[in-house]
ZAMARGU-4260 file (C-alpha; in steps of 0.2 Angstrom, whole numbers, plus 5000, padded with zeros to 4 digits):
<rodrens>
0) 4452/5060/4426 | 4451/5057/4445 | 4458/5039/4443 | 4472/5042/4431 | 4489/5050/4433
5) 4490/5061/4418 | 4508/5068/4421 | 4514/5060/4405 | 4500/5068/4395 | 4512/5080/4388
10) 4522/5083/4372 | 4540/5076/4373 | 4548/5093/4370 | 4540/5099/4386 | 4551/5086/4395
15) 4567/5089/4385 | 4565/5108/4388 | 4563/5104/4407 | 4579/5094/4406 | 4588/5109/4397
20) 4582/5121/4411 | 4588/5108/4424 | 4605/5107/4417 | 4606/5126/4414 | 4598/5133/4430
25) 4590/5150/4427 | 4579/5150/4443 | 4566/5160/4433 | 4548/5162/4438 | 4538/5164/4422
30) 4520/5169/4417 | 4511/5159/4403 | 4494/5164/4396 | 4482/5152/4388 | 4471/5161/4376
35) 4463/5159/4359 | 4463/5170/4344 | 4447/5166/4334 | 4430/5162/4340 | 4424/5144/4335
40) 4410/5141/4323 | 4410/5159/4316 | 4402/5166/4332 | 4406/5181/4342 | 4411/5173/4358
45) 4416/5157/4367 | 4411/5148/4383 | 4426/5143/4394 | 4425/5125/4401 | 4436/5112/4408
50) 4443/5121/4423 | 4438/5108/4436 | 4448/5094/4426 | 4463/5106/4424 | 4463/5108/4443
55) 4462/5090/4446 | 4476/5087/4434 | 4487/5100/4443 | 4483/5092/4460 | 4488/5074/4454
60) 4504/5080/4445 | 4518/5068/4450 | 4530/5055/4442 | 4528/5037/4447 | 4542/5024/4447
65) 4534/5017/4431 | 4534/5035/4423 | 4553/5037/4427 | 4558/5020/4420 | 4548/5023/4404
70) 4557/5040/4402 | 4574/5031/4406 | 4570/5019/4392 | 4570/5033/4379 | 4588/5036/4382
75) 4587/5055/4381 | 4586/5059/4399 | 4600/5059/4411 | 4599/5051/4428 | 4601/5066/4439
80) 4586/5074/4430 | 4576/5058/4432 | 4579/5058/4450 | 4573/5076/4451 | 4557/5071/4443
85) 4554/5058/4457 | 4550/5072/4469 | 4542/5084/4457 | 4527/5094/4461 | 4518/5110/4455
90) 4522/5124/4467 | 4515/5139/4457 | 4500/5149/4455 | 4486/5148/4443 | 4472/5161/4439
95) 4458/5156/4427 | 4441/5163/4421 | 4427/5152/4429 | 4419/5139/4418 | 4403/5144/4409
100) 4409/5162/4407 | 4407/5171/4390 | 4425/5174/4384 | 4433/5183/4368 | 4448/5181/4358
105) 4466/5186/4365 | 4461/5187/4383 | 4469/5175/4395 | 4458/5161/4400 | 4471/5153/4411
110) 4487/5162/4418 | 4501/5151/4425 | 4514/5159/4437 | 4527/5146/4441 | 4545/5141/4440
115) 4549/5139/4422 | 4551/5120/4422 | 4534/5118/4431 | 4525/5130/4419 | 4532/5122/4404
120) 4527/5104/4409 | 4508/5109/4411 | 4506/5117/4394 | 4500/5103/4384 | 4487/5096/4397
125) 4480/5113/4400 | 4478/5116/4382 | 4470/5099/4379 | 4458/5100/4393 | 4452/5118/4391
130) 4452/5118/4372 | 4441/5102/4371 | 4428/5107/4384 | 4427/5125/4379 | 4424/5120/4361
135) 4410/5109/4365 | 4402/5121/4378 | 4403/5134/4364 | 4395/5123/4351 | 4381/5118/4364
140) 4377/5136/4368 | 4375/5139/4349 | 4363/5124/4347 | 4353/5129/4362 | 4351/5147/4356
145) 4345/5141/4340 | 4332/5130/4349 | 4324/5146/4357 | 4320/5139/4374 | 4317/5121/4368
150) 4326/5107/4378 | 4342/5100/4370 | 4347/5082/4374 | 4366/5078/4371 | 4367/5061/4364
155) 4383/5060/4354 | 4393/5047/4365 | 4394/5034/4351 | 4401/5046/4339 | 4413/5055/4351
160) 4432/5053/4348 | 4434/5041/4362 | 4427/5038/4379 | 4435/5054/4387 | 4429/5065/4373
165) 4411/5057/4376 | 4412/5059/4395 | 4419/5077/4396 | 4411/5083/4380 | 4394/5079/4388
170) 4399/5088/4403 | 4404/5103/4393 | 4388/5102/4383 | 4377/5103/4398 | 4387/5118/4405
175) 4384/5126/4388 | 4365/5124/4390 | 4360/5106/4386 | 4346/5099/4397 | 4354/5082/4399
180) 4364/5069/4391 | 4362/5051/4386 | 4379/5047/4393 | 4375/5037/4410 | 4393/5038/4416
185) 4393/5057/4414 | 4377/5057/4423 | 4385/5047/4437 | 4401/5057/4438 | 4394/5075/4437
190) 4376/5073/4444 | 4367/5079/4428 | 4351/5072/4420 | 4352/5057/4409 | 4339/5056/4396
195) 4334/5044/4382 | 4320/5034/4374 | 4322/5018/4364 | 4330/5012/4348 | 4322/5006/4332
200) 4328/4989/4337 | 4316/4989/4351 | 4302/4991/4339 | 4309/4978/4327 | 4311/4965/4340
205) 4292/4964/4343 | 4279/4956/4331 | 4272/4973/4327 | 4274/4992/4331 | 4259/4993/4342
210) 4265/4979/4354 | 4282/4987/4355 | 4274/5004/4360 | 4262/4996/4372 | 4275/4986/4381
215) 4286/5001/4383 | 4272/5012/4389 | 4268/4999/4403 | 4286/4999/4409 | 4288/5018/4408
220) 4271/5026/4410 | 4279/5042/4417 | 4292/5044/4404 | 4285/5038/4388 | 4292/5045/4372
225) 4289/5033/4357 | 4300/5032/4342 | 4288/5033/4327 | 4298/5032/4311 | 4304/5014/4311
230) 4291/5010/4297 | 4281/5025/4292 | 4278/5040/4303 | 4261/5046/4298 | 4253/5029/4292
235) 4260/5018/4306 | 4270/5027/4320 | 4259/5041/4325 | 4243/5032/4324 | 4250/5018/4335
240) 4257/5030/4347 | 4240/5039/4348 | 4232/5022/4351 | 4243/5018/4366 | 4241/5036/4373
245) 4222/5034/4372 | 4223/5017/4381 | 4234/5025/4394 | 4222/5039/4397 | 4207/5027/4398
250) 4217/5017/4411 | 4219/5033/4422 | 4237/5035/4418 | 4242/5053/4420 | 4251/5058/4404
255) 4264/5070/4410 | 4281/5066/4401 | 4275/5058/4385 | 4277/5061/4367 | 4285/5055/4350
260) 4302/5056/4343 | 4306/5057/4324 | 4323/5052/4319 | 4322/5053/4300 | 4312/5060/4286
265) 4302/5076/4288 | 4308/5083/4305 | 4296/5097/4303 | 4281/5086/4302 | 4267/5097/4306
270) 4255/5083/4301 | 4261/5073/4316 | 4256/5087/4327 | 4239/5089/4319 | 4235/5071/4322
275) 4241/5071/4340 | 4231/5087/4343 | 4215/5080/4335 | 4216/5066/4347 | 4218/5077/4362
280) 4236/5076/4364 | 4242/5093/4359 | 4253/5094/4374 | 4263/5079/4369 | 4282/5082/4366
285) 4288/5080/4348 | 4306/5076/4349 | 4317/5077/4333 | 4335/5070/4330 | 4345/5065/4315
290) 4361/5075/4311 | 4354/5091/4319 | 4365/5106/4321 | 4361/5124/4326 | 4358/5129/4308
295) 4345/5115/4304 | 4337/5118/4321 | 4336/5137/4317 | 4329/5133/4300 | 4315/5122/4307
300) 4310/5134/4320 | 4309/5148/4307 | 4297/5136/4297 | 4286/5135/4313 | 4290/5117/4316
305) 4280/5109/4330 | 4295/5101/4337 | 4299/5106/4355 | 4313/5094/4360 | 4329/5091/4351
310) 4342/5077/4352 | 4359/5082/4345 | 4373/5070/4343 | 4387/5070/4331 | 4387/5088/4326
315) 4388/5093/4344 | 4400/5081/4352 | 4412/5083/4338 | 4409/5101/4334 | 4409/5094/4317
320) 4410/5111/4307 | 4424/5117/4319 | 4433/5103/4327 | 4447/5112/4336 | 4446/5127/4348
325) 4464/5134/4344 | 4469/5139/4361 | 4488/5143/4363 | 4500/5145/4378 | 4512/5159/4377
330) 4526/5166/4388 | 4521/5183/4394 | 4534/5188/4407 | 4550/5182/4416 | 4557/5186/4433
335) 4574/5181/4440 | 4577/5174/4457 | 4585/5190/4463 | 4572/5202/4455 | 4556/5208/4462
340) 4548/5213/4445 | 4543/5203/4430 | 4551/5207/4413 | 4538/5207/4400 | 4540/5196/4385
345) 4532/5197/4368 | 4531/5185/4353 | 4533/5194/4336 | 4525/5188/4320 | 4522/5194/4302
350) 4503/5190/4306 | 4498/5204/4317 | 4485/5193/4326 | 4499/5182/4332 | 4509/5196/4341
355) 4506/5192/4359 | 4501/5204/4373 | 4516/5205/4386 | 4517/5206/4404 | 4507/5201/4420
360) 4489/5204/4415 | 4471/5203/4420 | 4455/5205/4412 | 4440/5217/4417 | 4423/5216/4410
365) 4414/5232/4407 | 4395/5231/4410 | 4382/5245/4406 | 4373/5249/4422 | 4357/5252/4413
370) 4356/5236/4403 | 4367/5224/4412 | 4375/5220/4394 | 4393/5219/4390 | 4400/5235/4383
375) 4418/5228/4381 | 4432/5218/4389 | 4448/5227/4394 | 4465/5217/4395 | 4476/5227/4407
380) 4491/5225/4418 | 4488/5216/4434 | 4492/5231/4445 | 4481/5243/4436 | 4466/5250/4446
385) 4451/5258/4438 | 4437/5268/4446 | 4420/5265/4439 | 4415/5283/4444 | 4427/5290/4432
390) 4425/5292/4413 | 4435/5279/4404 | 4441/5280/4386 | 4443/5263/4378 | 4450/5260/4360
395) 4453/5246/4348 | 4471/5240/4349 | 4473/5237/4331 | 4463/5252/4324 | 4467/5265/4338
400) 4456/5278/4330 | 4441/5268/4335 | 4437/5275/4352 | 4423/5274/4364 | 4420/5285/4379
405) 4412/5276/4394 | 4405/5289/4406 | 4409/5288/4424 | 4394/5281/4435 | 4386/5272/4420
410) 4396/5256/4420 | 4402/5242/4432 | 4418/5232/4432 | 4421/5214/4435 | 4438/5206/4436
415) 4437/5189/4426 | 4453/5180/4432 | 4451/5172/4449 | 4465/5162/4459 | 4462/5143/4457
420) 4479/5137/4463 | 4491/5145/4476 | 4508/5138/4479 | 4502/5122/4471 | 4486/5120/4482
425) 4468/5122/4476 | 4460/5137/4483 | 4445/5136/4472 | 4429/5126/4473 | 4421/5122/4457
430) 4402/5123/4456 | 4391/5108/4452 | 4388/5106/4433 | 4370/5111/4434 | 4374/5127/4443
435) 4387/5130/4430 | 4374/5128/4417 | 4363/5141/4426 | 4378/5153/4427 | 4381/5151/4409
440) 4364/5155/4404 | 4365/5171/4414 | 4382/5175/4406 | 4375/5173/4388 | 4361/5185/4393
445) 4374/5199/4395 | 4377/5198/4377 | 4366/5209/4365 | 4356/5198/4353 | 4366/5205/4338
450) 4381/5196/4346 | 4372/5180/4348 | 4365/5177/4331 | 4372/5162/4321 | 4377/5171/4305
455) 4388/5187/4304 | 4386/5191/4323 | 4392/5208/4330 | 4409/5207/4338 | 4412/5212/4356
460) 4426/5224/4359 | 4441/5217/4367 | 4453/5232/4371 | 4470/5235/4379 | 4472/5248/4393
465) 4483/5263/4388 | 4497/5256/4400 | 4497/5239/4392 | 4496/5246/4374 | 4511/5258/4377
470) 4521/5243/4384 | 4517/5233/4369 | 4521/5247/4357 | 4537/5251/4366 | 4543/5232/4365
475) 4538/5231/4347 | 4549/5247/4343 | 4563/5240/4353 | 4563/5223/4344 | 4562/5232/4327
480) 4577/5243/4332 | 4587/5228/4337 | 4582/5219/4320 | 4590/5234/4311 | 4606/5234/4320
</rodrens>
């Protein structure tokens, strides 16, 4: 990301529309919202991620000579437009919800305010970056929740859809809650823990399993996790591991970070724990891997499995059961050069869920003072002001009869969208990934347990302010009347 110019990481129609605007100047400043409609994986929330890479993309946005010549070779762009691109840079403003934040459908994760050509060009890359990392961070949060406090190691690099998906997917997985990753490049780039043991090939390359274990233990006495299922877990693997641990103890090696890993067979092997405990190694880590996901981990925990460390690969790095986040980028308002106010825009659809929320908006989160839990999110117009000492009536924008009274003095408000780019320049410093991970844990703790469960979770309310609801209703009525004329 830092070394690559991603300006042409866009769909062709963004560039053809740009040329259309260039040839037919409107001098419009526009507002686009990036949001999603449905929570991934059947959950009740998502975790937003990818903001740092999005900012880097905006900062590095420029057309090189090679880019210009390639576009010229397509024979669809005229010379004056191509010359304009030589000096192109992003000059607008971007607001975003910080990485690691719990988010919900329909609320803007990113808001772009820029000249229309600039706002159009950045659509595809913003969606690509935010969609991918938010998906993996959300999946990781679910997996970590299922583990009930046990450590989760992300190790899906070899199954990721390419190097970038492996690198940035691992970054997102750590933000979502993973303790570390097997991906060494991610570790180097983002200063996150790198974790791992050894492969079956290590065992198979030695004359016998005991020799392989002993050799590994001598090399890594302070990080000795032995893979015990190359031949037979209970008849060979665990007994040989115990033999090595006993010898280490006799030699005076302090057994701190040590244990076994099971990569196949009975992942809930309570017999392995019994054997370790009987030998005095009841504090040994028992790590499991092999096609795990949140549902299997939850099932094993329910069965009181003695596993306390989990390696999750394919199903996490690909979000196998829900491989796309579904974020969209929609025009919300337009302002002409000679105007001081934005004109709200709305997209209609026969599918009610696809009707957009118009205007220049922001998002407030409403917290209960007594519990610190989220009561609801409120999408409103950017110039609206609320007093938490006053009673607030919030209502479902689809089923408006569903109303909730939030008494003044019982709640706190937090505006979620923060400025990250001003006039094309970064104004936001991204926290370190491990700090984002800690922040994400705190964010998830603001959810009720009913909203965190894996199956049929309780949804969190996302309401519209009365002012925004009225604006949307009036626009819909105007559009309907025009359709009848």
